[in-house]
Backbone and ligand atoms as CSV (ligand in chain L), in Angstrom:
chain,resi,resn,atom,element,x,y,z
A,1,MET,N,N,92.603,124.934,120.091
A,1,MET,CA,C,93.875,124.378,119.473
A,1,MET,C,C,93.672,122.875,119.482
A,2,VAL,N,N,92.423,122.344,119.131
A,2,VAL,CA,C,92.230,120.867,119.039
A,2,VAL,C,C,92.798,120.348,117.733
A,3,ALA,N,N,93.663,119.205,117.951
A,3,ALA,CA,C,94.417,118.772,116.840
A,3,ALA,C,C,93.274,117.798,116.226
A,4,ARG,N,N,93.437,117.644,114.899
A,4,ARG,CA,C,92.289,116.822,114.199
A,4,ARG,C,C,92.897,116.565,112.799
A,5,ALA,N,N,92.212,115.454,112.194
A,5,ALA,CA,C,92.407,115.107,110.867
A,5,ALA,C,C,91.124,115.446,110.097
A,6,GLU,N,N,91.207,116.206,108.766
A,6,GLU,CA,C,90.093,116.493,108.013
A,6,GLU,C,C,90.430,115.984,106.672
A,7,ARG,N,N,89.281,115.536,105.997
A,7,ARG,CA,C,89.308,114.792,104.609
A,7,ARG,C,C,88.727,115.885,103.620
A,8,VAL,N,N,89.481,115.893,102.560
A,8,VAL,CA,C,88.816,116.559,101.349
A,8,VAL,C,C,88.890,115.507,100.301
A,9,VAL,N,N,87.676,115.175,99.769
A,9,VAL,CA,C,87.472,114.161,98.733
A,9,VAL,C,C,87.330,114.852,97.205
A,10,SER,N,N,88.139,114.405,96.325
A,10,SER,CA,C,87.938,114.866,95.040
A,10,SER,C,C,87.788,113.597,94.044
A,11,ILE,N,N,87.398,113.961,92.788
A,11,ILE,CA,C,87.118,112.821,91.818
A,11,ILE,C,C,87.766,113.257,90.476
A,12,GLY,N,N,88.342,112.310,89.884
A,12,GLY,CA,C,89.067,112.417,88.699
A,12,GLY,C,C,89.513,111.086,87.872
A,13,PRO,N,N,90.141,111.142,86.811
A,13,PRO,CA,C,90.324,109.944,85.997
A,13,PRO,C,C,91.651,109.308,86.432
A,14,THR,N,N,91.639,107.985,86.568
A,14,THR,CA,C,92.818,107.152,86.958
A,14,THR,C,C,92.718,106.039,85.806
A,15,HIS,N,N,94.126,105.608,85.539
A,15,HIS,CA,C,94.170,104.434,84.602
A,15,HIS,C,C,93.986,103.129,85.413
A,16,HIS,N,N,93.077,102.279,84.818
A,16,HIS,CA,C,93.095,100.915,85.241
A,16,HIS,C,C,93.335,100.129,84.064
A,17,GLY,N,N,94.617,99.656,83.926
A,17,GLY,CA,C,95.081,98.971,82.855
A,17,GLY,C,C,95.117,100.063,81.606
A,18,LYS,N,N,94.431,99.754,80.595
A,18,LYS,CA,C,94.375,100.709,79.494
A,18,LYS,C,C,93.237,101.736,79.621
A,19,ASP,N,N,92.301,101.291,80.469
A,19,ASP,CA,C,91.118,102.216,80.479
A,19,ASP,C,C,91.222,103.333,81.550
A,20,LEU,N,N,90.527,104.369,81.280
A,20,LEU,CA,C,90.431,105.548,82.296
A,20,LEU,C,C,89.133,105.448,83.021
A,21,ALA,N,N,89.225,105.508,84.310
A,21,ALA,CA,C,87.998,105.373,85.067
A,21,ALA,C,C,87.989,106.544,86.166
A,22,GLU,N,N,86.859,106.872,86.586
A,22,GLU,CA,C,86.679,108.037,87.664
A,22,GLU,C,C,86.938,107.316,88.941
A,23,THR,N,N,87.752,108.044,89.721
A,23,THR,CA,C,88.158,107.626,91.021
A,23,THR,C,C,87.998,108.629,92.045
A,24,THR,N,N,87.735,108.262,93.303
A,24,THR,CA,C,87.642,109.344,94.279
A,24,THR,C,C,89.045,109.329,95.120
A,25,VAL,N,N,89.482,110.320,95.329
A,25,VAL,CA,C,90.752,110.366,96.105
A,25,VAL,C,C,90.723,111.284,97.235
A,26,ASN,N,N,91.215,110.744,98.408
A,26,ASN,CA,C,91.400,111.647,99.755
A,26,ASN,C,C,92.540,112.404,99.941
A,27,ALA,N,N,92.444,113.695,100.178
A,27,ALA,CA,C,93.630,114.590,100.753
A,27,ALA,C,C,93.182,114.549,102.339
A,28,TRP,N,N,94.251,114.458,103.133
A,28,TRP,CA,C,94.109,114.567,104.630
A,28,TRP,C,C,94.833,115.755,105.072
A,29,LEU,N,N,94.118,116.635,105.943
A,29,LEU,CA,C,94.687,117.678,106.560
A,29,LEU,C,C,94.912,117.439,107.965
A,30,LEU,N,N,96.175,117.387,108.524
A,30,LEU,CA,C,96.482,117.031,109.845
A,30,LEU,C,C,96.900,118.359,110.415
A,31,GLY,N,N,96.493,118.735,111.632
A,31,GLY,CA,C,96.894,119.846,112.259
A,31,GLY,C,C,95.944,120.320,113.384
A,32,ASP,N,N,95.979,121.788,113.600
A,32,ASP,CA,C,95.070,122.251,114.513
A,32,ASP,C,C,94.440,123.508,113.942
A,33,ASP,N,N,94.077,124.519,114.843
A,33,ASP,CA,C,93.538,125.810,114.423
A,33,ASP,C,C,94.338,126.595,113.515
A,34,THR,N,N,95.617,126.568,113.736
A,34,THR,CA,C,96.588,127.431,113.309
A,34,THR,C,C,97.421,126.975,112.042
A,35,HIS,N,N,97.690,125.616,111.941
A,35,HIS,CA,C,98.776,125.179,111.114
A,35,HIS,C,C,98.369,123.694,110.724
A,36,VAL,N,N,98.464,123.491,109.548
A,36,VAL,CA,C,98.161,122.019,109.054
A,36,VAL,C,C,99.094,121.465,107.995
A,37,VAL,N,N,99.342,120.105,107.897
A,37,VAL,CA,C,100.169,119.563,106.939
A,37,VAL,C,C,99.212,118.931,106.070
A,38,VAL,N,N,99.341,119.037,104.679
A,38,VAL,CA,C,98.356,118.403,103.809
A,38,VAL,C,C,99.019,117.108,103.185
A,39,VAL,N,N,98.303,116.031,103.541
A,39,VAL,CA,C,98.896,114.652,103.105
A,39,VAL,C,C,98.228,114.195,101.839
A,40,ASP,N,N,98.920,114.251,100.719
A,40,ASP,CA,C,98.381,113.994,99.366
A,40,ASP,C,C,97.321,115.122,98.892
A,41,VAL,N,N,97.231,115.379,97.716
A,41,VAL,CA,C,96.341,116.468,97.412
A,41,VAL,C,C,95.079,116.133,96.641
A,42,GLY,N,N,95.212,115.052,95.824
A,42,GLY,CA,C,94.057,114.694,95.123
A,42,GLY,C,C,93.949,115.680,93.915
A,43,TYR,N,N,92.694,115.749,93.312
A,43,TYR,CA,C,92.446,116.408,91.917
A,43,TYR,C,C,92.193,117.959,92.230
A,44,ASP,N,N,91.764,118.312,93.355
A,44,ASP,CA,C,91.223,119.656,93.485
A,44,ASP,C,C,91.950,120.381,94.699
A,45,ASP,N,N,92.992,121.157,94.296
A,45,ASP,CA,C,93.851,121.761,95.370
A,45,ASP,C,C,93.030,123.055,95.776
A,46,GLY,N,N,92.016,123.542,94.906
A,46,GLY,CA,C,91.038,124.685,95.279
A,46,GLY,C,C,90.294,124.239,96.503
A,47,ALA,N,N,89.720,122.972,96.525
A,47,ALA,CA,C,88.889,122.453,97.556
A,47,ALA,C,C,89.838,122.327,98.869
A,48,VAL,N,N,90.905,121.937,98.738
A,48,VAL,CA,C,91.855,121.875,99.772
A,48,VAL,C,C,92.191,123.171,100.420
A,49,ARG,N,N,92.460,124.122,99.564
A,49,ARG,CA,C,92.673,125.584,100.051
A,49,ARG,C,C,91.442,126.020,100.908
A,50,GLU,N,N,90.217,125.746,100.396
A,50,GLU,CA,C,89.160,126.314,101.103
A,50,GLU,C,C,88.897,125.640,102.437
A,51,VAL,N,N,89.306,124.393,102.600
A,51,VAL,CA,C,89.244,123.780,104.020
A,51,VAL,C,C,90.360,124.301,104.932
A,52,VAL,N,N,91.570,124.467,104.330
A,52,VAL,CA,C,92.718,125.029,105.068
A,52,VAL,C,C,92.299,126.396,105.565
A,53,GLY,N,N,91.651,127.153,104.725
A,53,GLY,CA,C,91.199,128.698,105.192
A,53,GLY,C,C,92.423,129.454,105.438
A,54,ALA,N,N,92.559,130.093,106.657
A,54,ALA,CA,C,93.465,130.983,106.959
A,54,ALA,C,C,94.522,130.356,107.658
A,55,ARG,N,N,94.529,129.201,107.915
A,55,ARG,CA,C,95.586,128.315,108.494
A,55,ARG,C,C,97.089,128.385,107.760
A,56,ARG,N,N,98.067,128.042,108.432
A,56,ARG,CA,C,99.343,128.031,107.669
A,56,ARG,C,C,99.551,126.711,107.194
A,57,VAL,N,N,100.124,126.591,106.075
A,57,VAL,CA,C,100.598,125.260,105.468
A,57,VAL,C,C,102.198,125.290,105.178
A,58,SER,N,N,102.919,124.611,105.780
A,58,SER,CA,C,104.290,124.552,105.584
A,58,SER,C,C,104.822,123.304,104.802
A,59,MET,N,N,103.991,122.174,104.765
A,59,MET,CA,C,104.438,121.100,104.156
A,59,MET,C,C,103.183,120.540,103.496
A,60,VAL,N,N,103.519,119.938,102.333
A,60,VAL,CA,C,102.637,118.962,101.529
A,60,VAL,C,C,103.292,117.639,101.413
A,61,ALA,N,N,102.935,116.686,102.222
A,61,ALA,CA,C,103.486,115.285,102.218
A,61,ALA,C,C,102.721,114.430,101.358
A,62,CYS,N,N,103.579,113.894,100.418
A,62,CYS,CA,C,103.043,112.880,99.512
A,62,CYS,C,C,103.301,111.366,99.898
A,63,THR,N,N,102.279,110.623,99.903
A,63,THR,CA,C,102.517,109.208,100.477
A,63,THR,C,C,103.250,108.379,99.524
A,64,HIS,N,N,103.044,108.768,98.183
A,64,HIS,CA,C,103.809,108.051,97.101
A,64,HIS,C,C,103.600,108.910,95.950
A,65,GLY,N,N,104.362,108.383,94.899
A,65,GLY,CA,C,104.473,109.212,93.751
A,65,GLY,C,C,103.369,109.178,92.544
A,66,HIS,N,N,102.342,108.293,92.837
A,66,HIS,CA,C,101.388,108.016,91.660
A,66,HIS,C,C,100.543,109.454,91.445
A,67,ARG,N,N,100.212,109.465,90.188
A,67,ARG,CA,C,99.760,110.819,89.617
A,67,ARG,C,C,98.679,111.440,90.373
A,68,GLU,N,N,97.621,110.741,90.883
A,68,GLU,CA,C,96.446,111.468,91.303
A,68,GLU,C,C,96.695,111.974,92.779
A,69,HIS,N,N,97.814,111.548,93.297
A,69,HIS,CA,C,98.098,112.136,94.519
A,69,HIS,C,C,99.177,113.267,94.518
A,70,VAL,N,N,99.920,113.407,93.413
A,70,VAL,CA,C,101.024,114.244,93.473
A,70,VAL,C,C,100.741,115.437,92.393
A,71,MET,N,N,99.799,115.182,91.343
A,71,MET,CA,C,99.605,116.185,90.220
A,71,MET,C,C,99.524,117.561,90.740
A,72,ARG,N,N,98.646,117.737,91.691
A,72,ARG,CA,C,98.354,119.226,92.210
A,72,ARG,C,C,99.259,119.642,93.501
A,73,ALA,N,N,100.201,118.779,93.753
A,73,ALA,CA,C,100.949,118.991,94.987
A,73,ALA,C,C,101.912,120.301,94.736
A,74,PRO,N,N,102.471,120.462,93.502
A,74,PRO,CA,C,103.412,121.800,93.361
A,74,PRO,C,C,102.465,122.946,93.347
A,75,ALA,N,N,101.210,122.817,92.746
A,75,ALA,CA,C,100.507,124.028,92.591
A,75,ALA,C,C,99.938,124.512,94.043
A,76,LEU,N,N,99.541,123.468,94.906
A,76,LEU,CA,C,99.041,123.795,96.235
A,76,LEU,C,C,100.191,124.289,97.202
A,77,ALA,N,N,101.286,123.636,97.028
A,77,ALA,CA,C,102.443,124.151,97.896
A,77,ALA,C,C,103.002,125.432,97.406
A,78,ALA,N,N,102.833,125.771,96.197
A,78,ALA,CA,C,103.382,127.094,95.709
A,78,ALA,C,C,102.385,128.163,96.296
A,79,SER,N,N,101.153,127.883,96.431
A,79,SER,CA,C,100.105,128.941,96.853
A,79,SER,C,C,100.237,129.164,98.439
A,80,PHE,N,N,100.984,128.215,99.089
A,80,PHE,CA,C,101.177,128.690,100.374
A,80,PHE,C,C,102.601,128.806,100.823
A,81,GLY,N,N,103.611,128.694,99.858
A,81,GLY,CA,C,104.989,128.759,100.009
A,81,GLY,C,C,105.400,127.675,100.811
A,82,ALA,N,N,104.810,126.500,100.692
A,82,ALA,CA,C,105.149,125.265,101.436
A,82,ALA,C,C,106.110,124.438,100.593
A,83,ALA,N,N,106.704,123.341,101.333
A,83,ALA,CA,C,107.655,122.421,100.574
A,83,ALA,C,C,106.763,121.137,100.245
A,84,VAL,N,N,107.057,120.640,99.098
A,84,VAL,CA,C,106.446,119.214,98.793
A,84,VAL,C,C,107.522,118.165,99.241
A,85,LEU,N,N,107.005,117.173,100.097
A,85,LEU,CA,C,107.935,116.132,100.435
A,85,LEU,C,C,107.545,114.734,99.955
A,86,LEU,N,N,108.483,113.956,99.631
A,86,LEU,CA,C,108.332,112.707,98.973
A,86,LEU,C,C,109.519,111.799,99.398
A,87,HIS,N,N,109.239,110.426,99.476
A,87,HIS,CA,C,110.305,109.508,99.656
A,87,HIS,C,C,111.171,109.437,98.407
A,88,PRO,N,N,112.473,109.526,98.584
A,88,PRO,CA,C,113.327,109.548,97.381
A,88,PRO,C,C,113.135,108.423,96.382
A,89,ASP,N,N,112.753,107.123,96.925
A,89,ASP,CA,C,112.532,106.012,95.930
A,89,ASP,C,C,111.324,106.148,95.019
A,90,ASP,N,N,110.447,107.236,95.127
A,90,ASP,CA,C,109.452,107.417,94.218
A,90,ASP,C,C,109.673,108.689,93.308
A,91,HIS,N,N,110.961,109.045,93.303
A,91,HIS,CA,C,111.379,110.277,92.469
A,91,HIS,C,C,110.991,109.892,90.957
A,92,GLU,N,N,111.274,108.659,90.578
A,92,GLU,CA,C,111.113,108.214,89.034
A,92,GLU,C,C,109.536,108.332,88.826
A,93,LEU,N,N,108.674,107.837,89.818
A,93,LEU,CA,C,107.202,107.887,89.646
A,93,LEU,C,C,106.818,109.374,89.469
A,94,TRP,N,N,107.217,110.219,90.466
A,94,TRP,CA,C,107.020,111.579,90.404
A,94,TRP,C,C,107.410,112.301,89.067
A,95,HIS,N,N,108.438,111.868,88.292
A,95,HIS,CA,C,108.769,112.496,87.246
A,95,HIS,C,C,107.905,112.121,86.086
A,96,GLN,N,N,107.218,110.962,86.186
A,96,GLN,CA,C,106.205,110.547,85.143
A,96,GLN,C,C,105.175,111.736,85.043
A,97,THR,N,N,104.827,112.334,86.230
A,97,THR,CA,C,103.879,113.401,86.187
A,97,THR,C,C,104.381,114.826,86.073
A,98,HIS,N,N,105.558,115.021,86.788
A,98,HIS,CA,C,106.246,116.267,86.795
A,98,HIS,C,C,107.786,116.121,86.266
A,99,PRO,N,N,107.813,116.041,84.977
A,99,PRO,CA,C,109.229,115.726,84.304
A,99,PRO,C,C,110.193,116.824,84.719
A,100,ASP,N,N,109.828,117.946,84.700
A,100,ASP,CA,C,110.751,119.149,84.874
A,100,ASP,C,C,110.839,119.683,86.248
A,101,THR,N,N,110.112,119.029,87.271
A,101,THR,CA,C,110.324,119.619,88.603
A,101,THR,C,C,110.685,118.495,89.538
A,102,GLU,N,N,111.302,119.009,90.783
A,102,GLU,CA,C,111.557,118.112,91.761
A,102,GLU,C,C,110.682,118.343,93.074
A,103,ALA,N,N,110.497,117.264,93.816
A,103,ALA,CA,C,109.975,117.627,95.257
A,103,ALA,C,C,110.917,118.425,95.965
A,104,ASP,N,N,110.429,119.205,97.012
A,104,ASP,CA,C,111.371,120.089,97.605
A,104,ASP,C,C,112.153,119.471,98.795
A,105,GLY,N,N,111.643,118.331,99.163
A,105,GLY,CA,C,112.265,117.586,100.364
A,105,GLY,C,C,111.927,116.189,100.403
A,106,GLU,N,N,112.506,115.515,101.406
A,106,GLU,CA,C,112.493,114.142,101.506
A,106,GLU,C,C,111.533,113.739,102.674
A,107,LEU,N,N,110.830,112.533,102.674
A,107,LEU,CA,C,110.239,111.906,103.674
A,107,LEU,C,C,110.936,110.584,103.763
A,108,LEU,N,N,111.685,110.421,105.107
A,108,LEU,CA,C,112.509,109.306,105.306
A,108,LEU,C,C,112.153,108.511,106.429
A,109,ASP,N,N,112.233,107.271,106.553
A,109,ASP,CA,C,111.976,106.377,107.532
A,109,ASP,C,C,112.462,106.891,108.807
A,110,GLY,N,N,111.638,107.069,109.869
A,110,GLY,CA,C,111.964,107.519,111.149
A,110,GLY,C,C,111.871,108.889,111.441
A,111,GLN,N,N,111.738,109.625,110.341
A,111,GLN,CA,C,111.734,111.226,110.350
A,111,GLN,C,C,110.386,111.622,111.119
A,112,VAL,N,N,110.560,112.702,111.903
A,112,VAL,CA,C,109.482,113.218,112.692
A,112,VAL,C,C,109.135,114.602,112.023
A,113,LEU,N,N,108.001,114.738,111.704
A,113,LEU,CA,C,107.519,116.163,111.186
A,113,LEU,C,C,106.721,116.832,112.294
A,114,ARG,N,N,106.871,118.063,112.578
A,114,ARG,CA,C,106.055,118.789,113.723
A,114,ARG,C,C,105.327,119.898,113.114
A,115,VAL,N,N,104.038,119.745,113.306
A,115,VAL,CA,C,103.062,120.761,112.604
A,115,VAL,C,C,102.429,121.313,114.043
A,116,ALA,N,N,102.592,122.469,114.320
A,116,ALA,CA,C,101.889,122.936,115.534
A,116,ALA,C,C,102.075,122.098,116.680
A,117,THR,N,N,101.004,121.644,117.272
A,117,THR,CA,C,100.959,120.760,118.340
A,117,THR,C,C,100.940,119.165,117.976
A,118,VAL,N,N,101.155,118.972,116.641
A,118,VAL,CA,C,100.915,117.494,116.125
A,118,VAL,C,C,102.201,117.085,115.728
A,119,GLU,N,N,102.697,115.920,116.054
A,119,GLU,CA,C,103.908,115.032,115.764
A,119,GLU,C,C,103.441,114.007,114.685
A,120,ILE,N,N,104.171,114.042,113.557
A,120,ILE,CA,C,103.890,113.040,112.605
A,120,ILE,C,C,105.175,112.124,112.216
A,121,ARG,N,N,105.088,110.826,112.525
A,121,ARG,CA,C,106.139,109.927,112.251
A,121,ARG,C,C,106.065,109.146,110.933
A,122,VAL,N,N,107.133,109.294,110.195
A,122,VAL,CA,C,107.300,108.775,108.798
A,122,VAL,C,C,107.717,107.159,108.927
A,123,LEU,N,N,106.941,106.260,108.303
A,123,LEU,CA,C,107.149,104.919,108.390
A,123,LEU,C,C,107.405,104.658,106.793
A,124,HIS,N,N,108.532,104.129,106.383
A,124,HIS,CA,C,108.700,103.762,105.096
A,124,HIS,C,C,108.096,102.310,104.848
A,125,THR,N,N,107.079,102.257,104.006
A,125,THR,CA,C,106.363,100.836,103.740
A,125,THR,C,C,106.213,100.584,102.349
A,126,PRO,N,N,107.413,100.207,101.643
A,126,PRO,CA,C,107.352,99.909,100.358
A,126,PRO,C,C,106.671,98.720,99.922
A,127,GLY,N,N,106.178,98.746,98.757
A,127,GLY,CA,C,105.397,97.507,98.153
A,127,GLY,C,C,104.407,98.057,97.050
A,128,HIS,N,N,103.496,98.886,97.459
A,128,HIS,CA,C,102.678,99.611,96.402
A,128,HIS,C,C,103.488,100.233,95.431
A,129,THR,N,N,104.377,101.115,95.961
A,129,THR,CA,C,105.530,101.656,95.033
A,129,THR,C,C,106.674,101.533,95.938
A,130,PRO,N,N,107.873,101.705,95.427
A,130,PRO,CA,C,109.202,101.689,96.104
A,130,PRO,C,C,109.346,102.754,97.250
A,131,GLY,N,N,108.684,103.868,97.016
A,131,GLY,CA,C,108.784,104.934,98.182
A,131,GLY,C,C,107.608,105.216,98.814
A,132,SER,N,N,106.606,104.274,98.870
A,132,SER,CA,C,105.409,104.535,99.739
A,132,SER,C,C,105.697,104.681,101.186
A,133,VAL,N,N,105.066,105.715,101.849
A,133,VAL,CA,C,105.118,105.688,103.196
A,133,VAL,C,C,103.852,105.867,103.959
A,134,CYS,N,N,103.839,105.476,105.206
A,134,CYS,CA,C,102.659,105.794,106.139
A,134,CYS,C,C,103.140,106.875,107.042
A,135,LEU,N,N,102.094,107.674,107.412
A,135,LEU,CA,C,102.415,108.784,108.317
A,135,LEU,C,C,101.588,108.601,109.613
A,136,TYR,N,N,102.325,108.248,110.726
A,136,TYR,CA,C,101.703,107.965,111.930
A,136,TYR,C,C,101.453,109.234,112.844
A,137,ILE,N,N,100.399,109.478,113.353
A,137,ILE,CA,C,100.140,110.565,114.140
A,137,ILE,C,C,99.663,110.254,115.550
A,138,PRO,N,N,100.652,110.045,116.508
A,138,PRO,CA,C,100.236,109.481,117.849
A,138,PRO,C,C,99.032,110.283,118.570
A,139,ALA,N,N,99.111,111.587,118.573
A,139,ALA,CA,C,98.114,112.353,119.045
A,139,ALA,C,C,96.762,112.113,118.624
A,140,LEU,N,N,96.601,111.780,117.391
A,140,LEU,CA,C,95.281,111.528,116.830
A,140,LEU,C,C,94.999,110.062,116.661
A,141,ALA,N,N,95.915,109.325,117.206
A,141,ALA,CA,C,95.721,107.914,117.151
A,141,ALA,C,C,95.221,107.453,115.811
A,142,SER,N,N,96.084,108.073,114.727
A,142,SER,CA,C,95.684,107.797,113.316
A,142,SER,C,C,96.915,107.503,112.568
A,143,VAL,N,N,96.796,106.888,111.346
A,143,VAL,CA,C,97.849,106.599,110.505
A,143,VAL,C,C,97.454,106.830,109.062
A,144,CYS,N,N,98.062,107.827,108.280
A,144,CYS,CA,C,97.783,107.993,106.904
A,144,CYS,C,C,98.447,106.827,106.151
A,145,THR,N,N,97.641,106.065,105.402
A,145,THR,CA,C,98.287,104.893,104.745
A,145,THR,C,C,98.393,104.836,103.305
A,146,GLY,N,N,98.093,106.128,102.752
A,146,GLY,CA,C,98.270,106.161,101.174
A,146,GLY,C,C,97.434,105.071,100.538
A,147,ASP,N,N,98.272,104.290,99.666
A,147,ASP,CA,C,97.720,103.239,98.949
A,147,ASP,C,C,98.448,101.992,99.360
A,148,THR,N,N,99.076,102.193,100.493
A,148,THR,CA,C,99.809,101.123,100.894
A,148,THR,C,C,98.982,99.653,101.175
A,149,LEU,N,N,97.777,99.830,101.668
A,149,LEU,CA,C,96.919,98.710,101.934
A,149,LEU,C,C,96.047,98.114,100.716
A,150,ILE,N,N,96.145,98.972,99.681
A,150,ILE,CA,C,95.249,98.545,98.442
A,150,ILE,C,C,95.795,97.298,97.869
A,151,THR,N,N,96.981,96.998,97.834
A,151,THR,CA,C,97.554,95.750,97.169
A,151,THR,C,C,97.869,94.764,98.261
A,152,ALA,N,N,97.450,94.935,99.475
A,152,ALA,CA,C,97.701,93.951,100.575
A,152,ALA,C,C,97.051,92.541,100.033
A,153,GLY,N,N,97.794,91.631,100.347
A,153,GLY,CA,C,97.372,90.135,99.923
A,153,GLY,C,C,97.883,89.675,98.719
A,154,ARG,N,N,98.658,90.632,97.858
A,154,ARG,CA,C,99.131,90.350,96.654
A,154,ARG,C,C,100.603,90.285,96.457
A,155,ASP,N,N,101.191,91.408,97.238
A,155,ASP,CA,C,102.589,91.588,97.181
A,155,ASP,C,C,103.369,91.273,98.408
A,156,PRO,N,N,104.011,90.126,98.521
A,156,PRO,CA,C,104.620,89.645,99.507
A,156,PRO,C,C,105.521,90.632,100.341
A,157,ARG,N,N,106.134,91.562,99.536
A,157,ARG,CA,C,106.963,92.605,100.161
A,157,ARG,C,C,106.131,93.595,100.824
A,158,LEU,N,N,105.036,93.826,100.348
A,158,LEU,CA,C,104.061,94.887,101.008
A,158,LEU,C,C,103.549,94.197,102.213
A,159,LEU,N,N,103.140,93.019,102.112
A,159,LEU,CA,C,102.588,92.384,103.513
A,159,LEU,C,C,103.669,92.462,104.547
A,160,GLU,N,N,104.951,92.312,104.217
A,160,GLU,CA,C,106.000,92.157,105.129
A,160,GLU,C,C,106.134,93.667,105.822
A,161,ALA,N,N,105.967,94.631,104.860
A,161,ALA,CA,C,105.986,95.976,105.297
A,161,ALA,C,C,104.962,96.244,106.353
A,162,ILE,N,N,103.796,95.866,106.000
A,162,ILE,CA,C,102.561,95.952,106.873
A,162,ILE,C,C,102.829,95.405,108.180
A,163,HIS,N,N,103.349,94.246,108.259
A,163,HIS,CA,C,103.550,93.368,109.493
A,163,HIS,C,C,104.532,94.124,110.297
A,164,ASP,N,N,105.746,94.347,109.736
A,164,ASP,CA,C,106.783,95.033,110.362
A,164,ASP,C,C,106.262,96.385,110.995
A,165,ARG,N,N,105.620,97.136,110.412
A,165,ARG,CA,C,105.327,98.585,110.812
A,165,ARG,C,C,104.090,98.818,111.263
A,166,LEU,N,N,102.897,98.400,110.602
A,166,LEU,CA,C,101.443,98.775,111.112
A,166,LEU,C,C,101.053,97.905,112.209
A,167,ARG,N,N,101.628,96.567,112.415
A,167,ARG,CA,C,101.078,95.830,113.443
A,167,ARG,C,C,101.530,96.273,114.759
A,168,SER,N,N,102.759,96.959,114.707
A,168,SER,CA,C,103.236,97.282,116.071
A,168,SER,C,C,102.488,98.771,116.642
A,169,LEU,N,N,101.647,99.184,115.727
A,169,LEU,CA,C,100.793,100.408,116.320
A,169,LEU,C,C,99.711,99.977,117.013
A,170,PRO,N,N,99.129,100.801,117.918
A,170,PRO,CA,C,97.915,100.339,118.892
A,170,PRO,C,C,96.752,99.826,117.820
A,171,PRO,N,N,95.980,98.749,118.265
A,171,PRO,CA,C,95.020,98.232,117.372
A,171,PRO,C,C,93.901,99.294,117.170
A,172,LYS,N,N,93.747,100.268,118.049
A,172,LYS,CA,C,92.621,101.141,117.952
A,172,LYS,C,C,92.927,102.291,116.967
A,173,THR,N,N,94.088,102.345,116.401
A,173,THR,CA,C,94.581,103.384,115.569
A,173,THR,C,C,93.647,103.423,114.278
A,174,SER,N,N,93.203,104.673,114.031
A,174,SER,CA,C,92.433,104.853,112.731
A,174,SER,C,C,93.323,104.805,111.666
A,175,VAL,N,N,92.795,104.206,110.532
A,175,VAL,CA,C,93.446,104.138,109.135
A,175,VAL,C,C,92.866,105.143,108.346
A,176,LEU,N,N,93.649,106.110,107.775
A,176,LEU,CA,C,93.034,107.053,106.875
A,176,LEU,C,C,93.799,106.793,105.552
A,177,PRO,N,N,92.982,106.297,104.699
A,177,PRO,CA,C,93.568,105.743,103.397
A,177,PRO,C,C,93.497,107.002,102.407
A,178,ALA,N,N,94.206,106.784,101.217
A,178,ALA,CA,C,93.968,107.764,100.032
A,178,ALA,C,C,93.006,107.631,99.165
A,179,HIS,N,N,92.205,106.353,99.317
A,179,HIS,CA,C,91.078,106.112,98.565
A,179,HIS,C,C,89.976,105.394,99.719
A,180,GLY,N,N,88.653,105.860,99.492
A,180,GLY,CA,C,87.709,105.071,100.264
A,180,GLY,C,C,87.640,105.589,101.819
A,181,GLU,N,N,86.909,104.819,102.551
A,181,GLU,CA,C,86.498,105.318,103.912
A,181,GLU,C,C,87.561,104.995,104.979
A,182,PRO,N,N,87.674,105.681,106.032
A,182,PRO,CA,C,88.641,105.331,107.084
A,182,PRO,C,C,88.179,104.125,107.787
A,183,THR,N,N,89.246,103.422,108.348
A,183,THR,CA,C,88.900,102.201,109.175
A,183,THR,C,C,89.741,102.227,110.332
A,184,THR,N,N,90.009,101.112,111.050
A,184,THR,CA,C,90.934,100.881,112.055
A,184,THR,C,C,91.731,99.700,111.867
A,185,LEU,N,N,92.982,99.814,112.547
A,185,LEU,CA,C,93.888,98.618,112.507
A,185,LEU,C,C,93.199,97.373,113.032
A,186,GLN,N,N,92.221,97.512,113.927
A,186,GLN,CA,C,91.591,96.392,114.531
A,186,GLN,C,C,90.747,95.666,113.652
A,187,ARG,N,N,90.068,96.632,112.721
A,187,ARG,CA,C,89.177,95.960,111.892
A,187,ARG,C,C,89.948,95.270,110.742
A,188,LEU,N,N,91.150,95.727,110.410
A,188,LEU,CA,C,91.937,95.141,109.484
A,188,LEU,C,C,92.890,93.926,109.870
A,189,ALA,N,N,92.638,93.677,111.271
A,189,ALA,CA,C,93.610,92.647,111.853
A,189,ALA,C,C,93.565,91.377,111.122
A,190,PRO,N,N,92.521,90.761,110.678
A,190,PRO,CA,C,92.503,89.492,110.026
A,190,PRO,C,C,93.315,89.631,108.855
A,191,ASP,N,N,93.411,90.664,107.978
A,191,ASP,CA,C,94.221,90.742,106.914
A,191,ASP,C,C,95.668,90.971,107.174
A,192,LEU,N,N,95.979,91.687,108.259
A,192,LEU,CA,C,97.193,91.956,108.720
A,192,LEU,C,C,97.895,90.830,109.402
A,193,ALA,N,N,96.970,89.833,109.858
A,193,ALA,CA,C,97.590,88.646,110.456
A,193,ALA,C,C,98.081,87.596,109.604
A,194,VAL,N,N,97.914,87.722,108.277
A,194,VAL,CA,C,98.420,86.694,107.338
A,194,VAL,C,C,99.940,87.019,107.101
A,195,ARG,N,N,100.798,85.874,107.291
A,195,ARG,CA,C,102.187,86.025,107.034
A,195,ARG,C,C,102.427,85.827,105.643
A,196,PRO,N,N,103.353,86.576,105.057
A,196,PRO,CA,C,103.640,86.321,103.706
A,196,PRO,C,C,104.368,84.978,103.409
A,197,ALA,N,N,104.267,84.493,102.343
A,197,ALA,CA,C,104.837,83.197,101.958
A,197,ALA,C,C,106.545,83.457,102.052
A,198,PRO,N,N,107.185,82.405,102.597
A,198,PRO,CA,C,108.578,82.537,102.694
A,198,PRO,C,C,109.283,82.553,101.327
L,1,FE2,FE,FE,98.772,104.586,94.189
């Protein structure tokens, strides 16, 4: 029953301004041998299903409403009878990809999700999008940051959110982002130490 985080990388088109470019996206599976929560799905829900195997999935948590993270969420959730969860401030973004469907439930600041032996705490960190959340898993000393850190340095609101929320976590906490390689809060400390302009 070892709790762990597993990554499934997929690749697909993302808009950069007017251009479409291929981007890699991470899905994170948090849980143990019996039960996992899927954090973001990426482009390939089939690949996620393969890694889940025979385990139970009751929740698909979306760190925010951008297309490459939510497009396959309803399909994946339906195949497991799971609920798609999203912060309500990203419903508008969600509807750009899924105009006729709603997420099944909400991710709210301070909420705690329990998946088998693993506890996941929701931190609302607006900035990248209004409803962006980070998911902190104390037992794994890890935090799923979605795209929250991507625009760090540019958006004062985002920086403020990072300061308030992420800097209070232990420095050795692993950062599991929605794009690219994992890192740690310690390695990001120089960036996180910058105070936003008043
Ligand atoms: Fe995003």
